[in-house]
C-alpha positions in Angstrom: 8.2 6.7 9.3 5.8 4.3 7.5 2.5 5.2 5.9 -0.4 3.2 4.6 -2.8 5.7 2.9 -4.7 3.5 0.5 -7.2 1.3 2.3 -10.9 0.3 1.9 -13.8 -0.5 4.1 -16.1 -1.6 1.3 -16.0 -5.3 2.1 -17.2 -4.7 5.6 -19.3 -1.9 7.3 -18.9 1.9 7.9 -18.7 1.2 11.6 -16.2 1.9 14.4 -15.8 -1.8 15.1 -14.7 -2.6 11.5 -12.6 0.6 11.2 -10.7 -0.4 14.3 -9.7 -3.7 12.8 -7.8 -1.7 10.3 -6.3 0.8 12.7 -5.3 -2.1 15.0 -3.6 -3.8 12.1 -1.7 -0.6 11.2 -0.5 -0.1 14.8 0.7 -3.8 14.9 2.7 -3.2 11.8 4.3 0.0 13.2 2.6 2.2 10.6 2.9 5.8 11.9 0.4 7.5 9.5 -2.6 5.5 8.4 -5.7 6.5 6.3 -8.8 5.1 4.8 -9.5 6.1 1.1 -12.9 4.6 0.1 -13.7 4.5 -3.6 -15.5 7.7 -4.6 -17.8 5.9 -6.9 -19.5 4.3 -3.9 -21.0 7.6 -2.9 -24.2 9.1 -4.1 -22.4 12.5 -4.3 -20.2 11.4 -7.2 -23.0 10.5 -9.6 -22.2 13.6 -11.7 -18.6 12.5 -12.1 -18.6 8.9 -13.1 -21.5 6.9 -14.6 -21.4 3.4 -16.1 -23.3 0.2 -15.4 -20.5 -1.4 -13.3 -20.1 1.6 -10.9 -23.8 2.5 -10.8 -24.5 -1.0 -9.3 -22.0 -0.2 -6.5 -23.1 3.3 -5.6 -24.6 2.8 -2.1 -22.9 5.1 0.5 -23.7 8.6 1.6 -20.8 11.0 2.4 -22.6 12.1 5.6 -22.2 8.6 7.0 -18.6 8.4 5.9 -17.7 11.8 7.5 -19.6 10.9 10.7 -17.6 7.7 11.0 -14.4 9.6 11.1 -15.8 12.2 13.4 -16.7 9.5 15.9 -13.2 7.9 15.5 -11.4 11.3 16.1 -13.7 12.0 19.1 -12.4 8.8 20.5 -8.8 9.8 20.0 -8.3 7.4 17.0 -5.5 8.5 14.7 -6.8 7.8 11.3 -6.8 9.9 8.2 -9.9 10.5 6.1 -9.4 10.3 2.3 -11.1 9.2 -0.8 -9.8 7.3 -3.9 -11.3 9.1 -6.9 -11.5 7.6 -10.4 -9.8 10.3 -12.4 -12.4 11.2 -15.1 -11.3 13.2 -18.0 -13.7 16.1 -18.8 -14.9 16.2 -15.2 -12.4 18.4 -13.6 -14.9 20.9 -12.3 -17.1 18.3 -10.8 -14.1 16.5 -9.2 -12.8 19.7 -7.7 -16.2 20.7 -6.3 -16.5 17.2 -4.6 -12.9 17.3 -3.2 -13.4 20.8 -1.8 -16.7 19.8 -0.2 -15.1 17.7 2.5 -12.2 18.0 4.9 -10.0 15.3 3.5 -6.6 14.8 4.9 -5.4 13.9 1.4 -6.9 12.7 -1.9 -5.9 9.8 -4.1 -6.5 10.0 -7.8 -6.4 6.7 -9.7 -7.1 5.4 -13.2 -9.3 2.4 -13.5 -11.2 3.2 -16.8 -10.0 3.8 -20.2 -13.1 4.9 -21.9 -15.6 2.1 -21.4 -12.8 -0.4 -20.5 -12.4 -1.3 -16.9 -8.7 -2.2 -17.2 -8.3 -3.9 -13.8 -11.6 -5.7 -13.5 -11.9 -9.5 -13.9 -15.2 -9.0 -15.8 -13.3 -7.1 -18.5 -10.2 -9.2 -18.7 -11.0 -10.8 -22.0 -11.1 -7.4 -23.5 -7.3 -7.3 -23.4 -7.1 -9.9 -26.1 -9.4 -7.9 -28.3 -7.7 -4.5 -27.9 -4.3 -3.1 -28.9 -2.0 -3.1 -25.9 0.0 -0.2 -27.1 -3.1 1.9 -27.6 -4.5 1.1 -24.1 -1.1 2.1 -22.6 -1.0 5.3 -24.6 -4.5 6.2 -23.5 -3.8 5.2 -19.9 -0.7 7.3 -19.5 -2.5 10.2 -21.4 -4.7 10.2 -18.3 -1.8 10.0 -15.9 -0.5 13.2 -17.6 -3.8 15.1 -17.3 -4.3 13.8 -13.7 -1.1 15.3 -12.8 -1.7 18.5 -14.7 -5.1 19.0 -12.9 -3.2 19.2 -9.6 -6.4 18.0 -7.9 -4.8 15.1 -6.1 -2.2 14.5 -3.4 -1.3 11.0 -4.4 -1.6 9.1 -7.7 -2.7 5.5 -6.9 -0.9 2.4 -8.3 0.8 4.4 -11.0 1.1 1.5 -13.5 -2.1 -0.4 -12.6 -2.5 -1.0 -16.4 0.0 -3.9 -16.1 -2.2 -5.8 -13.6 -3.0 -8.7 -16.0 0.5 -8.9 -17.3 -0.3 -7.3 -20.7 2.7 -5.1 -21.3 4.0 -3.5 -24.6 6.8 -5.6 -26.2 8.4 -2.3 -27.4 10.5 -1.2 -24.4 11.2 2.2 -26.0 7.5 2.9 -26.3 7.0 1.8 -22.7 9.8 4.0 -21.4 8.3 7.0 -23.4 5.1 6.5 -21.5 7.0 6.5 -18.2 8.9 9.6 -19.2 6.0 11.8 -20.1 4.1 10.6 -17.0 6.9 11.5 -14.6 7.5 14.8 -16.3 3.9 15.8 -15.7 4.0 14.5 -12.1 7.2 16.4 -11.3 5.5 19.6 -12.3 2.6 18.9 -10.0 1.9 18.4 -6.2 1.2 14.8 -6.8 3.1 12.1 -4.8 3.4 8.6 -6.0 2.6 5.5 -3.9 4.6 2.4 -3.8 1.8 -0.1 -3.6 2.2 -3.7 -2.5 -1.2 -4.6 -3.9 0.4 -5.7 -7.2 2.0 -8.6 -5.3 -1.5 -9.9 -4.7 -2.6 -9.5 -8.3 -1.8 -11.6 -11.5 1.1 -9.4 -12.2 2.8 -10.4 -9.0 4.9 -7.4 -8.5 4.9 -4.0 -6.9 3.4 -0.8 -8.4 5.2 1.0 -9.9 7.8 -0.8 -12.1 11.3 -0.2 -10.9 12.2 1.7 -14.1 9.2 4.0 -13.6 10.0 4.6 -9.9 13.6 5.4 -10.7 12.4 8.1 -13.0 10.1 9.4 -10.1 13.2 9.5 -7.9 15.4 11.2 -10.5 12.7 14.0 -10.9 12.3 14.4 -7.1 8.7 13.1 -7.0 7.8 12.3 -3.4 6.5 8.9 -2.3 4.2 7.3 0.2 3.8 3.6 0.9 0.4 1.9 0.5 -1.1 -1.6 0.7 -4.5 -1.0 -1.0 -5.9 -3.3 1.7 -9.5 -4.3 1.2 -9.4 -6.4 4.3 -7.7 -5.7 7.7 -5.1 -8.5 7.2 -3.7 -6.8 4.2 -2.8 -3.6 6.0 0.9 -3.0 5.7 1.3 -6.2 3.6 4.8 -6.9 2.1 6.1 -3.5 3.2 9.5 -5.1 3.4 9.5 -5.4 -0.4 8.2 -1.9 -0.9 10.9 -0.5 1.4 13.6 -2.4 -0.4 12.5 -1.1 -3.8 12.2 2.5 -2.5 15.8 2.4 -1.1 17.1 0.5 -4.1 16.2 3.5 -6.4 17.5 6.0 -3.9 14.6 7.2 -1.7 15.3 7.9 2.0 12.3 10.2 2.7 8.5 9.6 2.8 5.6 12.1 2.7 2.8 12.3 5.3 -0.5 14.1 5.2 -2.8 15.6 7.9 -5.5 18.1 7.3 -4.3 18.7 3.8 -0.8 19.6 5.0 2.2 17.5 4.1 5.4 16.8 5.9 8.4 14.7 4.9 10.0 12.2 7.3 12.9 9.7 7.1 11.7 6.5 5.3 11.5 3.4 7.4 
């Protein structure tokens, strides 16, 4: 079984024609369980969860249109999962839970893109990395991974070590491994799966998410995995899954989790 659960329509349209470009690409790659997980900040219904100038400029969808698209797809027999990628926002657990429970998502991805007012993966904020303390950012980032897991609101944590995207990594390996340890301890005590994401290969860091040492800790603590491409265009669906599979098997994984209607089922990986 192969999955690709982290994909976005935002660069096209919320239409059947555009959605089918993604599902056709998934079928061509032999992906057995495929889903769309649009960024939650695009939707008017998340205005009480995350507010800042960058996201507010990009809030232009209504959930009723999103849900209607999937309903049309299912009515036509299309096998596609409906999900959302939510920016995990500390202090907004009640609001996030209310939003998540308001819709029949097959699964929900929780990701961390913001450390306070700092958009860690955004080109517009890249120079901030040179102005800030890398260790402090990593500490705060993994603080959020811990509380994301503890919230138990999410089925999957997106790109677990996205914080490395621009190749800013603590020089102190012991410090870095401490962050990995506490993050995986929290994830192991939650329902949250980890995605192996090939998106990092298309980013400045040029490597998969997560780091092999971090994924090894996930495996050692029995944290389930899914595979994802984080495709923002149809041609990136299932991209570089040969590398994702190789990493998964190298650390010991031989099973993969799937989701449908909120239910999960494990299958052999590959």
